[in-house]
Every structure is written in C-alpha cells, then in structure tokens.
BAFI-3210 file (N, C-alpha, C; in Angstrom, 3 decimals, decimal comma, padded with zeros to 6 digits):
// residues 153
n [1|2|3|4|5|6|7|8|9|10|11|12|13|14|15|16|17|18|19|20|21|22|23|24|25|26|27|28|29|30|31|32|33|34|35|36|37|38|39|40|41|42|43|44|45|46|47|48|49|50|51|52|53|54|55|56|57|58|59|60|61|62|63|64|65|66|67|68|69|70|71|72|73|74|75|76|77|78|79|80|81|82|83|84|85|86|87|88|89|90|91|92|93|94|95|96|97|98|99|100|101|102|103|104|105|106|107|108|109|110|111|112|113|114|115|116|117|118|119|120|121|122|123|124|125|126|127|128|129|130|131|132|133|134|135|136|137|138|139|140|141|142|143|144|145|146|147|148|149|150|151|152|153]
n.u [094,096|091,423|091,554|092,736|090,807|088,753|089,890|090,086|087,371|086,486|088,008|086,839|084,229|084,724|085,667|083,459|081,679|083,038|082,847|080,094|079,727|081,287|079,788|077,653|078,726|078,353|079,153|078,194|077,586|075,522|073,537|073,857|073,317|073,302|075,871|077,270|076,412|077,577|080,256|080,509|079,815|081,818|084,027|083,713|083,753|085,605|088,207|088,110|090,190|092,570|092,567|093,535|092,793|090,195|087,298|087,061|089,708|091,005|092,257|091,702|090,086|087,834|087,074|086,286|084,107|082,426|081,971|080,528|078,306|077,286|076,652|074,612|072,672|072,252|071,163|068,748|067,443|068,056|068,860|071,817|072,241|070,777|072,296|074,734|074,034|073,349|075,870|077,301|075,828|076,447|079,297|080,267|081,239|083,833|083,916|083,347|085,095|085,494|084,729|081,754|081,705|081,309|080,638|081,872|083,807|085,419|088,034|089,433|089,129|090,030|092,454|094,948|095,423|095,558|097,859|099,746|099,657|100,522|103,095|104,310|104,142|105,726|108,213|108,633|108,879|111,141|113,114|113,142|114,025|116,585|117,801|117,846|119,604|121,991|122,779|124,557|127,412|129,862|133,434|135,943|138,969|141,127|140,219|140,003|142,649|143,695|142,321|143,427|146,061|145,830|144,845|146,896|148,877]
n.v [006,393|006,935|008,739|010,890|011,562|012,401|014,662|016,234|016,487|017,931|020,314|021,257|021,705|023,779|025,765|026,237|027,185|029,512|030,873|031,312|032,962|035,224|036,215|037,239|039,399|042,053|045,313|048,449|050,285|049,923|051,547|053,790|056,553|057,418|056,884|058,712|061,104|060,821|060,839|063,427|064,972|064,192|065,210|067,902|068,216|068,459|066,448|065,707|064,888|064,774|067,479|069,026|067,695|066,401|064,548|062,525|062,176|061,310|058,725|058,225|056,868|058,075|059,732|057,795|056,871|059,065|059,332|056,955|057,574|059,782|058,408|056,753|058,727|059,865|057,585|057,574|059,539|062,206|065,576|067,239|069,692|069,293|067,335|068,542|070,680|069,238|068,178|070,539|071,578|069,745|069,676|072,176|075,024|074,307|071,773|072,100|072,204|074,483|077,072|079,179|082,797|084,721|086,428|084,923|083,528|085,344|085,992|083,730|084,023|086,655|086,945|085,855|087,686|090,052|089,620|089,467|092,106|093,465|092,432|093,295|096,030|096,367|095,523|097,535|099,817|099,012|098,836|101,490|102,763|101,681|102,799|105,493|105,399|104,481|106,671|109,443|109,880|111,925|111,502|111,134|113,093|111,329|109,000|109,968|110,474|107,752|106,656|108,127|107,241|104,537|104,725|105,903|103,900]
n.w [106,995|107,185|109,254|107,981|106,145|107,834|108,867|106,629|105,959|108,251|107,930|105,586|106,415|108,235|106,535|105,011|107,023|107,783|105,370|105,318|107,472|106,744|104,728|106,069|107,255|106,024|104,681|106,280|104,380|102,527|101,494|099,125|098,836|101,481|102,124|100,550|101,593|104,195|103,638|102,548|104,769|106,504|105,425|106,004|108,717|111,746|113,202|116,612|118,062|116,527|115,499|113,379|111,202|108,973|109,686|107,816|107,064|109,343|111,544|114,197|116,969|118,066|116,016|114,086|115,472|115,425|112,704|112,357|113,944|112,515|110,111|111,121|111,794|109,272|107,991|109,264|107,943|108,431|107,574|106,087|107,289|109,725|110,944|111,173|112,862|115,185|115,930|116,378|118,460|120,322|120,438|119,982|117,871|117,107|116,090|113,413|110,396|108,946|110,599|111,153|110,403|113,114|116,201|118,215|116,813|115,501|116,065|115,158|112,427|111,721|113,199|112,067|109,982|111,394|112,916|110,910|109,852|112,235|112,437|110,054|110,365|112,575|111,604|109,634|111,396|112,796|110,724|109,977|112,327|112,441|110,157|110,748|112,887|111,695|110,268|108,635|110,229|111,319|110,753|113,152|113,854|114,120|112,843|110,306|109,712|109,784|107,720|105,451|105,608|104,997|102,338|101,012|100,971]
ca.u [093,336|090,138|091,923|092,992|089,546|088,010|090,504|089,598|085,976|086,389|088,489|085,835|083,139|085,212|085,763|081,991|081,147|083,706|082,264|078,671|079,899|081,841|078,719|076,800|079,467|078,235|079,444|077,054|077,469|074,631|072,805|074,829|073,035|073,728|077,403|077,691|076,161|078,547|081,592|080,443|079,796|083,050|085,035|083,367|083,801|086,934|088,390|088,318|091,453|093,741|092,298|093,906|092,317|088,866|086,898|087,429|091,184|091,525|092,194|091,457|088,825|086,746|086,651|085,486|082,846|081,635|081,538|079,465|077,130|076,811|075,997|073,267|071,742|071,944|070,268|067,415|066,873|068,319|069,517|073,142|072,151|070,343|073,419|075,786|073,403|073,411|077,156|077,707|075,218|077,186|080,826|080,587|081,764|085,118|083,746|083,331|086,465|085,533|083,700|081,240|082,072|080,392|081,350|082,763|084,855|085,982|089,421|089,900|089,162|090,871|093,656|096,175|095,665|096,021|099,266|100,495|099,708|101,352|104,455|104,737|104,281|106,973|109,407|108,757|109,444|112,567|114,047|113,266|114,882|118,014|118,190|118,253|120,814|123,160|122,838|125,885|128,092|131,166|134,567|136,846|140,315|141,982|139,707|140,364|144,084|143,947|141,816|144,325|147,218|145,501|144,657|148,326|149,711]
ca.v [006,945|007,404|009,902|012,052|011,842|013,103|016,100|016,895|016,849|018,962|021,484|021,732|022,203|024,986|026,625|026,533|027,950|030,804|031,497|031,743|034,136|036,285|036,870|038,007|040,641|043,084|046,610|049,304|051,265|049,361|052,656|054,659|058,014|057,713|056,883|059,998|062,085|060,610|061,386|064,921|065,626|063,835|066,168|069,211|068,293|068,355|065,404|066,416|064,373|065,328|068,892|069,646|066,836|066,233|063,134|061,620|061,922|060,888|057,320|058,167|056,099|059,034|060,228|056,649|056,757|060,242|059,001|055,983|058,301|060,490|057,361|056,372|059,823|059,983|056,478|057,950|060,541|063,565|066,382|067,609|070,833|068,784|066,566|069,519|071,402|068,328|068,047|071,754|071,741|068,864|069,916|073,615|075,416|073,775|070,522|072,472|072,368|075,944|077,633|080,461|084,078|085,306|087,093|084,037|082,995|086,438|085,899|082,699|084,444|087,795|086,880|085,716|088,883|091,090|089,298|089,764|093,507|093,883|092,044|094,205|097,395|096,264|095,474|098,864|100,660|098,525|099,316|102,940|103,105|101,286|103,710|106,782|105,134|104,387|107,843|109,948|110,308|112,440|110,815|111,990|113,435|110,189|108,148|110,492|110,216|106,363|106,381|108,692|106,388|103,297|105,024|106,216|102,808]
ca.w [105,875|107,727|110,052|107,058|105,594|108,865|108,999|105,359|106,157|109,217|107,261|104,604|107,178|108,790|105,418|104,683|108,056|107,672|104,270|105,617|108,435|105,962|103,965|106,941|107,651|105,001|105,200|106,547|103,327|101,544|100,853|098,493|099,126|102,827|102,199|099,939|102,624|105,255|103,033|102,354|106,182|107,136|104,917|106,494|110,200|112,317|114,196|117,786|118,629|115,684|115,441|112,087|110,173|108,966|110,145|106,720|107,007|110,634|111,946|115,547|117,311|118,261|114,540|113,512|116,208|114,920|111,405|112,556|114,398|111,278|109,332|111,711|111,624|107,815|107,705|109,767|107,086|108,792|106,497|106,438|108,367|111,038|111,498|111,630|114,114|116,324|116,360|116,857|119,751|121,234|120,530|119,700|116,536|116,867|115,272|111,990|109,864|108,621|111,445|110,524|110,923|114,034|117,307|118,948|115,951|114,661|116,208|114,302|111,008|111,511|113,915|111,265|109,228|112,366|113,205|109,707|109,876|113,272|112,081|108,949|110,965|113,471|110,646|109,176|112,409|113,052|109,677|109,983|113,459|112,083|109,166|111,437|113,744|110,810|109,405|108,470|111,416|110,846|111,289|113,978|113,195|114,133|111,846|108,995|109,511|109,448|106,244|104,550|105,644|104,312|100,943|100,481|100,890]
c.u [092,087|090,342|092,062|091,694|088,673|088,535|090,105|088,219|085,751|086,982|087,471|084,621|083,482|085,234|084,251|081,387|081,745|083,126|080,901|078,813|080,365|080,761|077,717|077,433|079,428|078,524|078,094|076,726|076,485|073,856|073,755|074,615|073,505|075,268|077,933|077,503|077,166|079,901|081,631|080,549|081,272|084,123|084,822|083,526|085,271|087,023|088,748|089,600|092,602|093,730|092,644|093,549|090,896|088,589|087,245|088,980|091,786|091,362|091,938|090,141|087,592|086,176|085,861|084,184|081,950|081,106|080,404|078,199|076,461|076,052|074,650|072,240|071,323|070,994|068,805|066,673|067,117|069,128|071,007|073,102|071,657|071,505|074,443|075,319|073,571|074,815|077,639|077,116|075,996|078,613|081,166|081,080|083,088|085,053|083,666|084,776|086,644|084,364|083,062|081,780|081,035|081,217|082,258|083,911|085,632|087,529|090,065|090,112|090,081|092,153|094,876|096,452|096,057|097,474|100,186|100,740|100,634|102,803|105,032|104,991|105,567|108,249|109,657|109,434|110,950|113,589|114,251|114,168|116,438|118,506|118,661|119,455|122,038|123,285|124,276|126,381|129,465|132,256|135,364|138,148|141,160|141,504|140,006|141,840|144,367|143,482|142,849|145,638|146,995|145,327|146,051|149,155|149,633]
c.v [007,608|008,770|011,112|012,411|012,634|014,507|016,777|017,351|017,991|020,255|022,108|022,285|023,601|026,092|027,161|027,408|029,349|031,606|032,063|033,040|035,375|036,987|037,565|039,321|041,594|044,390|047,397|050,240|050,682|050,499|053,729|056,127|058,333|057,798|058,186|061,132|062,060|061,088|062,801|065,557|065,311|064,745|067,578|069,385|067,858|067,167|066,138|065,946|064,999|066,856|069,567|068,774|066,812|064,762|062,194|061,276|061,229|059,348|057,174|057,469|056,947|059,598|059,063|056,586|057,914|059,971|057,925|056,634|059,160|059,517|056,925|057,414|060,095|058,794|056,796|058,997|062,008|064,352|066,692|068,685|070,299|068,041|067,544|070,285|070,598|068,287|069,346|071,957|070,919|069,193|071,297|073,767|074,802|072,497|070,853|072,758|073,874|076,568|078,957|081,647|084,624|085,787|086,157|083,448|084,080|086,419|084,901|083,175|085,653|087,808|086,717|087,043|090,063|090,827|089,632|091,329|094,046|093,569|092,967|095,560|097,421|096,171|096,867|099,831|100,286|098,963|100,784|103,433|102,798|102,296|105,132|106,595|105,073|105,537|108,340|110,475|110,707|111,670|111,766|112,195|112,216|109,194|108,620|110,334|108,792|105,996|106,875|107,716|105,128|103,591|105,363|105,044|102,079]
c.w [106,289|108,580|109,191|106,448|106,577|108,953|107,796|105,462|107,101|108,705|106,336|105,343|107,793|107,733|105,065|105,841|108,084|106,522|104,538|106,569|107,660|105,127|104,788|107,335|106,540|105,489|105,379|105,353|102,212|100,749|100,408|098,810|100,502|102,915|101,600|100,951|103,789|104,813|102,924|103,756|106,768|106,639|105,477|108,000|110,661|113,213|115,518|118,515|117,843|115,560|114,135|110,872|110,205|109,479|109,045|106,750|108,305|110,852|113,373|115,835|117,485|116,852|113,934|114,173|115,662|113,546|111,391|113,084|113,277|110,342|109,822|111,617|110,154|107,434|108,245|108,949|107,520|107,702|107,008|107,528|109,677|111,682|112,007|112,863|115,359|116,841|116,966|118,263|120,809|121,501|120,319|118,242|116,191|116,024|113,857|111,556|109,449|109,397|110,802|111,125|111,805|115,211|117,978|118,135|115,210|114,824|115,364|112,834|110,816|112,252|113,082|110,483|110,114|112,776|112,116|109,633|111,004|113,010|111,045|109,466|111,863|112,676|110,090|110,159|112,789|112,032|109,607|111,122|113,044|111,057|109,800|112,241|112,872|109,899|109,307|109,703|111,029|111,533|112,143|113,238|113,126|113,122|110,487|108,687|109,140|108,039|105,272|104,466|104,777|102,715|100,319|100,360|099,645]
res [m|l|n|k|l|l|h|l|f|a|a|s|l|l|i|c|a|l|n|a|v|a|q|d|a|r|p|l|q|d|n|a|a|v|e|v|q|v|q|r|l|s|s|q|l|r|c|l|v|c|q|n|q|t|l|a|d|s|h|a|e|l|a|q|d|l|v|q|e|i|r|e|m|a|a|k|g|m|s|d|q|e|i|i|d|y|l|v|a|r|y|g|d|f|v|r|y|r|p|p|l|k|a|s|t|v|l|l|w|l|g|p|f|a|l|l|l|i|g|g|f|s|l|f|l|q|l|r|r|r|q|t|m|a|g|d|v|p|l|t|e|e|e|v|r|k|v|r|e|l|l|n|k]
***
C-alpha cells in the first residue's frame, strides 16, 4: 500500500513539474505586431531551398531559420524595408518572391513573353511552309487513270 502511495506521489510530482515547464515554453509570438510583420514578410520572401515557395509555405529548416531571423529583426524594431534590404544584401534579389524590374532581372520578367513570341512566330512559319508544300500539285497520267477507275466502279 505504501509502495502504491509513493508511486502516486511521484507521478503527481512529475505531472506538476511538467506543467511548470510547459508554462515556461511560451511561444515567441507574444508581440502580435511583430508576428503580423513576420507573416507579411514571410509571404514576400522566397525559400532558398524550395525555390518556388515562400518562406511562409516552406517547411525547410533554412526557411524556418530565416523566419526566426526575420522575427528577431522585427522584434528589434526594424522596418519591412530594412529587413528586406538586409536579406537582399545577404542572398541577392533571388530571395524576393517577386524581384524588382531592373537590368539584372529583366530576363526573369521578359523571358517568358519573349519565348511565347518566338514560339508563336515559329509556329506561323511552320504552318506557312507546310501550306506551300501541300499546294496544288497536278496528278500524273497514271494517277488520273486510277482515280477514274475507282470512280467508275
């Protein structure tokens, strides 16, 4: 009986200790304004691992580290532009999900349209070439004779 009572006491102490520790593990998102800024920036910046996902959408470790770094900078009072400028200086324009239009990124912005125009022009030339190749070619005497035989049957 005493043994069971000691086990029960030890278990209750363990539960109390875990409860105390769990309350210490508060999330870092205590400041709502900082968290809004982090979410806004996370949706504007690219995951450097996934490359086609934002930091907010990615589950990669590097993305989580960058979000944590953004959270720390936001908690220090840095503005959105200061944080973006810091990350662009560190990782280049690639870190932006929508890079700005400038000389180094003009191919990213105009490349798809250029490829579409080139493809459309190539298709136009190919169809035109095919049309001239399949133009009216007169039948030979042998072909005319075979056609008449088939029609007469």
